[in-house]
C-alpha positions in Angstrom: 3.6 -70.2 -47.2 7.2 -71.2 -46.9 8.4 -67.7 -47.7 6.0 -66.2 -45.1 7.6 -68.5 -42.5 11.0 -67.3 -43.7 9.9 -63.7 -43.0 8.9 -64.6 -39.4 12.2 -66.4 -38.8 14.2 -63.4 -40.2 12.4 -60.9 -38.0 12.9 -63.2 -35.0 16.6 -63.5 -35.8 17.0 -59.7 -35.9 15.5 -59.1 -32.5 18.7 -59.6 -30.5 20.7 -57.3 -32.8 18.0 -54.6 -32.7 18.1 -54.8 -28.9 21.9 -54.4 -28.9 21.7 -51.4 -31.3 18.9 -49.5 -29.6 19.7 -50.3 -25.9 23.5 -50.7 -25.9 24.5 -48.4 -28.8 26.3 -51.3 -30.6 26.8 -49.9 -34.1 27.9 -53.2 -35.6 24.5 -54.7 -34.5 22.9 -51.8 -36.3 24.7 -52.7 -39.5 23.4 -56.3 -39.1 19.9 -55.1 -38.6 20.1 -52.9 -41.7 21.3 -55.9 -43.8 18.5 -58.0 -42.3 15.9 -55.4 -43.1 17.1 -55.2 -46.7 16.8 -59.0 -46.9 13.3 -58.7 -45.4 12.4 -56.1 -48.1 13.6 -58.4 -50.9 11.7 -61.4 -49.4 8.5 -59.4 -49.0 8.8 -58.3 -52.7 9.2 -61.9 -53.8 6.1 -62.9 -51.8 4.1 -60.0 -53.3 5.1 -61.1 -56.9 4.2 -64.7 -56.1 0.8 -63.8 -54.8 0.1 -61.5 -57.8 1.1 -64.3 -60.2 -1.2 -66.8 -58.4 -4.1 -64.3 -58.5 -3.6 -63.7 -62.2 -3.7 -67.4 -63.0 -7.1 -67.8 -61.3 
């Protein structure tokens, strides 16, 4: 559950930069959002593997 909470925190932290990119055309904010989304992808994959491993043990 710890990693799931990390996902929620990461999404929340990206909200301000997403707003700057989409509403104020700040390209540096777009770069930060892209990096954050890559981190989100990696974290989601780790969660998927953890869940599958737990299921296989049962």
